[in-house]
C-alpha positions in Angstrom: 126.8 135.8 47.7 125.1 131.6 47.0 127.1 129.2 46.0 125.3 126.2 43.7 125.7 123.0 45.0 126.0 119.0 44.0 124.7 116.4 46.5 127.0 113.6 45.5 125.7 109.8 46.4 127.5 106.7 46.3 125.3 103.7 45.8 125.5 100.2 45.2 122.1 98.2 44.5 120.0 100.7 45.8 117.1 100.6 43.4 115.1 100.9 46.6 116.3 103.9 47.6 117.4 106.3 44.6 114.2 107.5 43.0 112.9 108.9 46.2 115.9 110.0 47.5 115.8 112.2 44.1 112.8 112.9 44.7 113.2 114.0 48.5 115.6 116.2 47.6 114.6 117.8 44.0 111.1 118.6 46.3 113.3 120.5 49.0 115.9 122.1 47.2 114.8 122.2 43.4 118.1 124.4 42.3 120.6 121.2 43.6 122.5 118.9 41.3 122.3 115.1 42.0 125.4 113.0 41.1 125.2 109.3 41.5 128.5 107.6 41.8 127.5 104.5 41.2 130.0 101.4 42.2 129.0 99.1 39.3 125.3 98.0 40.9 123.7 94.8 39.9 120.5 95.6 40.6 118.0 98.1 38.9 120.1 101.2 40.7 120.6 103.1 37.3 117.5 102.4 35.2 115.5 103.9 38.3 117.5 106.9 38.3 117.7 107.4 34.4 113.2 107.2 34.7 113.3 110.5 37.0 114.0 112.0 33.8 115.7 115.2 35.9 118.1 117.4 33.7 119.7 117.9 37.3 120.1 114.6 38.9 122.6 112.1 37.0 124.1 108.4 37.5 127.6 107.8 36.8 128.5 104.2 36.8 132.4 104.2 37.5 135.1 102.1 36.1 134.0 98.4 38.2 138.4 98.1 38.4 138.1 100.8 40.8 135.7 99.9 43.3 135.5 101.3 46.8 133.0 103.7 48.6 135.8 106.6 49.2 136.5 106.4 44.9 133.0 107.1 44.3 133.2 110.1 46.2 136.1 111.6 45.5 135.4 111.3 42.2 132.1 112.8 42.6 133.7 115.7 43.8 136.1 116.3 41.1 133.0 115.5 38.6 130.9 118.2 40.0 130.9 121.2 38.4 129.2 123.2 41.0 131.4 126.0 44.0 130.7 123.2 46.2 129.6 119.4 46.6 128.0 117.8 49.5 128.5 113.8 50.8 125.5 112.3 51.8 124.1 108.7 51.8 121.6 107.2 49.8 119.6 105.2 52.7 117.7 108.3 54.2 120.0 107.8 57.6 121.1 111.7 56.9 118.2 113.5 56.5 117.2 116.1 53.8 116.7 118.7 55.4 119.7 118.9 57.0 120.8 119.6 53.8 119.9 123.2 53.6 121.5 124.5 56.7 124.9 123.0 55.8 124.9 124.6 52.6 123.8 128.0 54.7 127.3 127.3 56.6 128.9 127.2 52.8 127.0 130.3 51.7 128.5 132.1 55.1 132.1 131.4 54.3 132.8 127.7 55.5 135.8 126.1 53.0 134.2 122.7 55.1 130.9 122.1 56.7 130.6 118.7 58.5 126.9 117.3 59.8 127.8 116.6 63.3 125.8 114.1 64.4 123.5 114.7 67.8 124.0 110.5 68.7 125.4 107.7 66.9 122.6 105.2 69.0 120.6 104.7 65.9 122.8 102.3 64.9 122.6 100.3 68.0 125.0 100.8 71.5 127.7 98.3 69.8 128.4 100.2 66.9 127.9 103.5 68.2 130.5 102.6 71.2 132.9 101.3 68.6 132.2 104.8 66.6 133.2 106.8 69.3 136.3 104.5 70.7 137.5 104.9 67.1 136.9 108.7 66.8 139.0 109.8 69.9 141.7 107.0 68.6 141.4 109.0 65.2 141.6 112.9 66.7 144.6 111.5 69.0 146.8 110.2 65.7 145.6 113.3 64.3 146.8 115.6 66.9 150.6 113.5 67.0 150.8 113.8 63.4 149.7 117.8 63.4 146.6 117.3 61.1 143.6 119.2 62.0 140.4 117.3 63.2 136.6 118.0 63.1 134.2 117.2 65.8 132.8 114.8 63.9 136.0 112.2 62.0 133.0 109.6 61.0 130.5 111.8 59.6 129.6 110.9 55.9 127.4 114.0 55.6 129.2 116.8 55.0 129.8 119.8 52.3 133.0 121.3 50.8 134.2 124.1 48.7 135.5 122.5 45.4 138.2 125.0 44.9 139.7 124.0 48.0 139.3 120.5 48.5 140.0 119.1 44.2 143.5 119.8 44.8 144.4 118.0 47.6 142.1 115.0 45.8 144.0 114.7 42.7 147.4 115.2 44.1 147.1 112.6 46.8 144.5 110.6 45.1 146.8 107.1 44.7 147.5 107.6 48.7 143.8 108.0 49.9 142.3 104.8 51.1 140.2 104.6 48.1 138.2 102.0 49.4 137.7 103.1 52.4 134.0 104.7 54.3 135.6 107.4 56.1 136.4 110.7 52.9 136.2 112.8 55.9 139.1 111.7 57.6 141.5 111.6 54.0 140.5 115.1 53.2 142.1 116.2 56.7 144.8 114.2 56.6 145.8 115.2 53.1 144.8 118.9 53.4 148.0 121.1 54.0 146.5 123.9 55.1 143.9 125.1 58.3 140.4 124.7 57.3 137.4 127.1 58.1 135.6 124.0 59.1 131.6 125.0 60.1 129.1 122.7 61.4 125.7 122.2 62.0 124.2 119.4 64.5 121.8 116.9 62.9 119.6 113.5 64.2 121.2 110.4 62.6 118.1 108.7 61.4 117.7 104.7 60.7 118.3 102.9 57.0 114.9 102.9 55.1 114.9 100.5 52.5 117.5 98.0 51.7 120.7 96.1 53.7 123.9 97.8 55.0 127.4 97.2 53.4 128.8 97.4 56.4 131.6 94.4 57.1 134.6 93.8 58.7 137.2 94.9 56.6 135.5 98.8 57.0 137.7 98.9 60.6 140.8 97.7 59.1 140.7 100.4 56.4 140.0 102.8 58.4 142.6 102.3 61.1 144.7 101.4 58.1 144.0 105.3 57.1 145.6 105.9 60.3 149.6 106.0 59.7 152.3 103.7 61.1 150.5 102.6 64.2 146.7 102.3 62.5 148.0 100.0 60.0 149.8 97.9 62.9 146.2 98.3 64.4 144.5 97.5 61.2 146.5 94.2 61.1 145.4 93.2 64.0 141.9 93.5 63.6 142.3 91.4 60.2 143.8 88.7 62.3 140.5 88.8 64.5 138.1 88.9 61.8 140.0 86.2 59.3 140.7 88.1 57.1 143.8 88.5 54.6 145.6 91.4 55.5 147.9 91.2 52.6 145.0 90.7 49.9 143.7 94.0 50.9 147.1 95.8 50.7 149.5 93.4 48.4 151.8 96.3 47.8 152.6 95.8 52.2 153.7 92.6 51.5 157.3 91.6 52.3 
């Protein structure tokens, strides 16, 4: 039996993309719900969504004191009132055409379906190589800690069963890297049992409009998710980039 799906899209100053994204999803998949989780945009993002007047499209403006991409996505998964929730970016790097294939895997019994990139080169050689290297590092430490991995741990396009993962999020909320970008890593890190994971291959695209929000804190937060040695590596990266590690993680200061 087919399930229902909410597309959870984190946003911050995406007024140039949100309306086009919502229209494209609605045209291709009339029955999907769309939930924009907005991290207190300072532009017209909220107004653009509200102007659509689409009963299946909602924008949720989050607590300004609890900002973070990870928090936006995790909270969106908890708010979804459908069988499945799917995370995707608002910049069209994740193709709309992939959504149906991912939901088909969920309908076939998957508890988690990960969008598996055919190539990361659209990010540019330097970022693609860095992403691949972090992927290897991540899987190694997940293996050491006896945790399940996926074929694309860095993926930002994936769907999950809400009844399977909502308890994981609620139980481990305070321990998750809520300001970080690698939501899938935390979900797998804190999952206490083997999950039925399936895949959908897709071509990773180029950002349509606006600017990327990538900054030096992203790799710091990513490595910080990887237990003790990962945190040590995060401190080294912070020093290289001139970032105050203990400003990011004041509770770790002795």
